[in-house]
C-alpha positions as CSV (number, residue, x, y, z in Angstrom):
1,X,-162.6,-32.8,27.0
2,X,-159.7,-34.8,28.6
3,X,-162.2,-37.4,30.0
4,X,-163.8,-37.8,26.5
5,X,-160.4,-38.4,24.9
6,X,-159.5,-40.9,27.6
7,X,-162.8,-42.7,27.1
8,X,-162.4,-42.7,23.3
9,X,-158.8,-44.1,23.7
10,X,-160.0,-46.9,25.9
11,X,-162.9,-47.8,23.6
12,X,-160.5,-47.8,20.6
13,X,-158.0,-50.0,22.4
14,X,-160.8,-52.5,23.3
15,X,-162.0,-52.7,19.7
16,X,-158.5,-53.1,18.4
17,X,-157.8,-55.9,20.9
18,X,-161.1,-57.6,19.8
19,X,-160.1,-57.3,16.1
20,X,-156.7,-58.7,16.7
21,X,-158.1,-61.6,18.7
22,X,-160.6,-62.3,15.9
23,X,-158.0,-62.2,13.2
24,X,-155.7,-64.5,15.3
25,X,-158.5,-67.0,15.7
26,X,-159.2,-66.9,12.0
27,X,-155.5,-67.6,11.2
28,X,-155.7,-70.6,13.6
29,X,-158.7,-72.0,11.8
30,X,-161.2,-71.0,14.5
31,X,-164.3,-69.0,13.8
32,X,-164.1,-65.5,15.2
33,X,-166.5,-64.7,18.0
34,X,-167.4,-62.0,20.6
35,X,-167.4,-63.0,24.3
36,X,-169.1,-60.8,26.8
37,X,-170.4,-61.0,30.4
38,X,-174.0,-60.0,31.1
39,X,-175.3,-59.0,34.5
40,X,-178.7,-58.1,35.9
41,X,-180.4,-57.4,39.2
42,X,-184.0,-57.9,40.3
43,X,-185.6,-56.1,43.3
44,X,-187.8,-58.3,45.5
45,X,-189.9,-57.3,48.5
46,X,-189.3,-59.6,51.6
47,X,-192.4,-61.7,52.4
48,X,-191.0,-64.0,55.1
49,X,-190.1,-62.8,58.6
50,X,-188.7,-64.7,61.5
51,X,-188.6,-63.5,65.1
52,X,-187.0,-65.3,68.0
53,X,-187.9,-64.5,71.6
54,X,-186.6,-66.1,74.8
55,X,-188.2,-66.6,78.2
56,X,-185.6,-66.9,81.0
57,X,-186.3,-67.6,84.7
58,X,-183.9,-68.3,87.6
59,X,-184.6,-70.2,90.8
60,X,-183.6,-73.1,93.1
61,X,-186.6,-75.3,92.3
62,X,-186.7,-76.6,88.8
63,X,-190.4,-77.6,89.0
64,X,-191.5,-74.1,89.9
65,X,-189.2,-72.7,87.1
66,X,-190.8,-75.0,84.6
67,X,-194.2,-73.9,85.6
68,X,-193.4,-70.2,85.2
69,X,-191.7,-70.6,81.9
70,X,-194.4,-72.8,80.5
71,X,-197.1,-70.3,81.6
72,X,-195.3,-67.4,79.8
73,X,-194.6,-69.6,76.8
74,X,-198.3,-70.4,76.4
75,X,-199.1,-66.7,76.6
76,X,-196.6,-65.9,73.8
77,X,-198.0,-68.7,71.6
78,X,-201.6,-67.5,72.2
79,X,-200.6,-64.0,71.2
80,X,-199.2,-65.4,67.9
81,X,-202.2,-67.5,67.2
82,X,-204.6,-64.6,67.9
83,X,-202.9,-62.9,64.9
84,X,-203.8,-65.8,62.6
85,X,-200.3,-67.5,62.8
86,X,-200.6,-71.2,62.3
87,X,-199.1,-73.8,64.6
88,X,-196.6,-74.9,61.9
89,X,-195.1,-71.4,62.0
90,X,-194.4,-71.6,65.7
91,X,-191.5,-73.5,67.2
92,X,-191.3,-73.6,71.0
93,X,-189.4,-76.9,71.5
94,X,-186.0,-75.5,72.4
95,X,-185.5,-75.6,76.1
96,X,-182.2,-75.4,78.0
97,X,-181.3,-75.7,81.7
98,X,-178.0,-74.7,83.3
99,X,-176.6,-74.4,86.8
100,X,-175.7,-70.9,88.0
101,X,-172.8,-70.7,90.3
102,X,-173.9,-68.6,93.3
103,X,-170.6,-67.2,94.6
104,X,-170.6,-65.8,98.2
105,X,-169.8,-62.1,98.6
106,X,-167.1,-62.9,101.2
107,X,-165.0,-66.0,101.2
108,X,-162.9,-67.0,104.3
109,X,-160.4,-69.8,104.1
110,X,-158.0,-71.0,106.8
111,X,-157.9,-67.9,109.0
112,X,-156.2,-68.5,112.3
113,X,-157.5,-66.5,115.3
114,X,-155.6,-66.4,118.6
115,X,-157.3,-65.6,121.9
116,X,-155.5,-65.0,125.2
117,X,-156.9,-67.0,128.1
118,X,-157.2,-65.2,131.3
119,X,-159.3,-67.5,133.4
120,X,-156.3,-69.2,135.0
121,X,-156.7,-72.5,133.2
122,X,-153.5,-71.8,131.2
123,X,-150.4,-69.9,132.2
124,X,-150.2,-66.3,131.3
125,X,-149.1,-65.3,127.8
126,X,-150.5,-68.5,126.4
127,X,-153.3,-68.5,123.8
128,X,-155.9,-70.8,122.4
129,X,-156.2,-71.1,118.6
130,X,-159.4,-71.2,116.6
131,X,-159.5,-71.9,112.9
132,X,-162.3,-70.3,110.7
133,X,-163.2,-71.2,107.2
134,X,-162.2,-74.8,107.5
135,X,-164.7,-77.5,106.3
136,X,-166.7,-78.2,109.4
137,X,-170.1,-79.5,110.2
138,X,-171.6,-76.1,110.6
139,X,-170.3,-74.9,107.2
140,X,-171.6,-78.1,105.5
141,X,-175.0,-77.6,107.0
142,X,-175.1,-74.0,105.7
143,X,-174.6,-74.9,102.0
144,X,-177.4,-73.4,99.9
145,X,-179.2,-75.4,97.2
146,X,-178.0,-74.9,93.6
147,X,-179.4,-72.0,91.5
148,X,-180.8,-72.9,88.1
149,X,-181.6,-71.0,84.9
150,X,-184.3,-72.3,82.6
151,X,-184.6,-70.9,79.1
152,X,-187.1,-71.5,76.3
153,X,-186.6,-70.1,72.8
154,X,-189.7,-69.5,70.7
155,X,-189.4,-68.8,66.9
156,X,-192.3,-67.2,65.1
157,X,-192.6,-67.0,61.3
158,X,-194.6,-64.1,59.9
159,X,-195.9,-63.6,56.4
160,X,-197.0,-60.0,57.0
161,X,-194.8,-57.3,58.6
162,X,-198.0,-55.8,60.2
163,X,-198.3,-59.0,62.3
164,X,-194.8,-58.6,63.5
165,X,-195.5,-55.1,64.8
166,X,-198.7,-56.3,66.6
167,X,-197.0,-59.3,68.0
168,X,-194.1,-57.3,69.3
169,X,-196.2,-54.7,71.1
170,X,-198.2,-57.4,72.9
171,X,-195.4,-59.8,73.8
172,X,-193.3,-57.2,75.5
173,X,-196.0,-56.8,78.1
174,X,-195.6,-60.5,79.1
175,X,-192.1,-60.1,80.5
176,X,-190.2,-61.7,77.7
177,X,-186.5,-61.7,78.6
178,X,-184.9,-61.3,75.2
179,X,-186.0,-60.4,71.7
180,X,-183.6,-61.2,68.8
181,X,-183.3,-59.1,65.6
182,X,-185.9,-59.8,63.0
183,X,-184.7,-61.8,60.0
184,X,-186.3,-60.9,56.6
185,X,-186.1,-63.0,53.5
186,X,-187.8,-63.7,50.2
187,X,-189.8,-67.0,50.1
188,X,-189.6,-67.7,46.3
189,X,-186.1,-66.6,45.5
190,X,-185.8,-69.0,42.5
191,X,-188.6,-67.1,40.6
192,X,-186.8,-63.8,41.0
193,X,-183.5,-65.3,40.1
194,X,-184.8,-66.7,36.9
195,X,-186.0,-63.3,35.9
196,X,-182.6,-61.8,36.6
197,X,-181.0,-64.6,34.6
198,X,-183.1,-63.9,31.5
199,X,-182.3,-60.2,31.8
200,X,-178.6,-61.0,32.2
201,X,-178.6,-62.9,28.9
202,X,-180.4,-60.0,27.2
203,X,-177.9,-57.5,28.5
204,X,-175.1,-59.6,27.3
205,X,-176.6,-59.6,23.8
206,X,-177.0,-55.9,23.8
207,X,-173.4,-55.5,24.9
208,X,-172.1,-57.9,22.2
209,X,-174.2,-56.0,19.5
210,X,-172.7,-52.7,20.5
211,X,-169.2,-54.1,20.4
212,X,-169.9,-55.7,16.9
213,X,-171.2,-52.3,15.7
214,X,-168.1,-50.5,16.8
215,X,-165.9,-53.2,15.3
216,X,-167.7,-52.9,12.0
217,X,-168.8,-56.5,12.0
218,X,-172.2,-58.3,12.1
219,X,-173.2,-60.2,15.2
220,X,-174.0,-63.8,14.5
221,X,-175.8,-66.6,16.4
222,X,-175.3,-67.5,20.0
223,X,-172.5,-70.1,20.5
224,X,-172.1,-70.5,24.2
225,X,-173.8,-69.5,27.5
226,X,-172.3,-70.1,31.0
227,X,-174.1,-69.3,34.2
228,X,-171.6,-67.6,36.5
229,X,-173.9,-66.9,39.4
230,X,-176.1,-69.1,41.6
231,X,-179.3,-68.5,43.4
232,X,-177.6,-67.8,46.7
233,X,-179.7,-65.5,48.8
234,X,-178.9,-64.4,52.3
235,X,-181.7,-63.1,54.5
236,X,-181.4,-59.6,56.0
237,X,-181.6,-58.9,59.7
238,X,-183.2,-55.7,61.0
239,X,-182.4,-53.9,64.3
240,X,-183.8,-55.2,67.5
241,X,-186.9,-53.5,69.0
242,X,-186.9,-53.8,72.8
243,X,-189.4,-51.1,73.9
244,X,-193.2,-51.1,73.7
245,X,-193.2,-47.4,72.9
246,X,-191.1,-47.9,69.7
247,X,-193.2,-50.7,68.5
248,X,-196.5,-48.8,69.0
249,X,-195.3,-45.5,67.4
250,X,-193.3,-47.0,64.5
251,X,-194.5,-49.1,61.6
252,X,-191.7,-51.4,60.4
253,X,-190.5,-50.8,56.8
254,X,-188.8,-53.7,55.0
255,X,-187.4,-52.1,51.8
256,X,-186.3,-54.2,48.8
257,X,-183.9,-57.1,48.5
258,X,-181.5,-57.4,45.5
259,X,-181.1,-60.7,43.7
260,X,-178.3,-60.7,41.2
261,X,-177.5,-62.9,38.2
262,X,-174.5,-63.0,35.7
263,X,-173.7,-65.0,32.6
264,X,-170.8,-65.5,30.2
265,X,-171.9,-65.5,26.5
266,X,-170.2,-66.0,23.2
267,X,-171.6,-64.9,19.8
268,X,-170.3,-65.7,16.4
269,X,-169.3,-63.0,13.9
270,X,-170.9,-63.2,10.5
271,X,-168.3,-63.2,7.7
């Protein structure tokens, strides 16, 4: 009962404020109107999926690294094409090479070693000194060649979530080093946004009609409409699947994406 009285009080206060505002505009020579905000949401099923995989190899000979990475890359591309994915939906041009610092497990610098000579060439209690860890010919000759890391990123665009599951189960067997989370989005967001926009205007009219009914006035024609939202849509990212077992035993579900729209609307009040 208390909640009902509170709701009734708020509604009465809103109607009173609207009436005072309308009377004030009438006194100022302006036509009274009702201004409301309309909102609507449309559910859309994602129909575009993007997966990024990386092939990473390390070694000291760049030519051999390139050969291994290229071979695995070709295998990944063939798996995608075997599922009916077109070449325009495969991007494998991103290649990066970096030098890996191969730090030694033990580093010796400027260690002085004294040795007592007992062969009679020097007086007793005299020592010869040997320095270890100093740049010498031997240390220079023992320098190992640099270690390189070659990485190729491959992006695959899917139009069916079933192809993603099949691709994932096959590509894991090829020794792919890294699989990024799957990005999901709606291809034609504008179509769904226009639907939400029309519904938002309709909801605004319903709201204005209800306010006019409570205010004991008659809703007039539409005076003004302002779009307050924009077709800004952010793709959703799912969790990463890294094991062949999970991809074989689980069928990915994408759910629905929400596209929102809102408008500001003014209606006249019939006198």
